N, C-alpha and C positions, 0 to 999 in steps of 0.2 A: 521559948521565944514565940512571939506572935507570928513572926515570919522567919523562915530560914531560906536564905538565898544561896544556892550552890552554883558557883561560877568558876569552874575549873575546866581544863582541857578535857574533851571526851575520853581521851586515852587514859586519863587519871581517875575517871569516875569509879571504876571498879575497886580501886584502892581506898577512895574517899568514903563511899556510901556505908561500908560496914562500920566506920568509926562514928557515925552519927545516929542519934536516937531521938525521935520526936513522936508525939502522939497526935490524936485527932484534932487538938486545939491549935496546932501549928500549921500555917500555910507554907508549903514547900514550893519555892519558885526556882526553876532551873534555868541556867544559861549554858547550854552545851549542845553543839551540833550532833545529831544522830542518836543521842541517848533518849530512848523512848519513855513515855509515861509508865509503861509496864515495868521498866527497870526501877523507877522510883517507887512504884507501888509495892514491888517486892521488898524494898528496903523500909518503906514507911506504909504499911498496909492500912493504917487508920487515917492517914493524913489527906487533906485536900491538896492536890498538886496542880500547879500551873507551869506548863513548859513555855519558855520564851525564846525568841531569837532576835536580838538587837543587831545593829551593825556599828562599825567603828566611828561614823560621824556622831554617835552618841557622846563622844569625848568633848564635842563642842555644842551639845544640845540640839544637834540636827539629825539625830538618828531616826530610824523607824523600826519598831519592834512588833513582831507578830506573837500572839499568845493563844494558847488553847489549854483547857483544863480537863481533868479527869471527872468521873461521875460524882465524886465527893466535892468537887469545886463548883459551888453554886454561884449565883449572881454576885453575892457579897464578896466572895473570894476572888472572882474574876475582876470585879470592880477595884478591889484593893490592889491586885497585881497591875491593873491598868494604870492606876494612879501612881504607883511606884515607878513603873517603866516610863510614864509620860514625863518624868523629871529629866529624861535625856532625849526627848523627841516625840514623834507621833507613835500611836499604838493602833494596831488593827487586830481584830479577833478572827480566828479561823473557825470554820464550821466543823472541821475534823482534823485529827492529828496527821492523817496521811498527806496533808498538804504542806507539812512543815519542811520536808526535804526540798520541795520546790522553792519555798520561801528562803531557806538557807542558801540554796544555789543562786537565787536571784538577788535578794537584798542583803543577805548575810555576807556572801562572798562578793557581791556586786561592786563595793568600793574598790577592790583590787582590780577589777576589770576596767573601771574608770581611770584609776591611776595609771594603768598600763596604756590606756588610750592617750592620756596626756603624754606619756613617754613617746608613743608612736607618732603623735602629731608633731611633737617637738623635733623628733628625728627627721620627719618629712620636711619640716620647715628648714632645717639645716641643709637638707639635700637640695633645697631650692635656693640656697645661698645666704640664709640668715645666720647670724652668730648663734652659738649654743645658748647663751644667756637670754638673748632676745627671743629665740624660738620657744624656749621653755616658759618665759614670762607670758608670751602671747597664748601658748597652749593652756597654761594654768588658768589664766583670766577668762579665756573663751569658754572652757568647760564649766568653771565656777559660775560665770554670768549666765550661760545658757541653762544650767541647772536651776539657778535661782529664778530665772524667768519662767521656766516650766512649772515650778512650784507656785510662784506668785500668781501667774495668769490662770492656773488650773484649767488649761485649755488642752484639747487634743494635741499631742505632740506632732501629729501629721499636719495639723493646721499651722502650728508654729514653724514647722519646716517649710511649708509652702509660702509662708510670709517672707522667708529669707530668699526664696528661690525665684529669680526672674527667668522667664522662658529664654532659653538660648544663652544664658549668662554663665558666669564662672561657677556659681554654686551648682547649677544644673549639670555642668560638665563633671564636677567632682562627684555629685550624687549618682551619676550614671555608673561610676565604678563602685561606690560604697553600697549601692542598693542592688547590685547585680544579684539575681536570684540564685545563681550557681556559685559565684566566687566572692560575693560581697559580704557585708556585715550580717544580714539576716541569717544565712545558714551557719555562719561562724558562731553567732550568739546562741543559736539553738544547740550546737554541739557543745559549746562552753557550759551553758546552764545544765544541759543533760549530764555531762560528765561530773559536774559538781553535785547534782542531785543523786546520781548513782553512788558517789562516794559517801554521801550522807546516809544512804540506805545501808551501805556496807558497814559503816560505823555503828549502826543500830542493831546489827546482828550479834 
């Protein structure tokens, strides 16, 4: 084949790779968290290899995929992998493979963080007296709309946040809690992404 795409769970990769045989004319494109280029090179020593990490919004063409290649993957191979992955959303190239665990932790796992934020926002709305259905509808639409605005405007998210925040208003009161440097969202997200990245490194061992 011109291209071999290997998209299985990382825990299955050790069983799958020995069953596959390709030469230097086949571009190997991997989609698996934690599985290193070295693991693919051991299985396909002559092949150009491009490791990718998309995320689940790819299902509706709104994903973002990071790619990085081995020494045998030149511009033509990286461009082909980029064209293939752009069918499901945006593509970014990494300068080095050691950034892939951070990408996996941020954008690969990130949709789950956002989905949980929707859950948490809906639950908070319920606690303030909204019906479960209405709270969930408001939370979903708010996250979707804010995300779309962030992408469409392509503006610093801090500026977008400031545009919503009136001094002394309701948003400012909420942000005081959310942005607390000790108990708010910033330290929580650092711990969240760090834990996911560390798990990615463990999967690659």
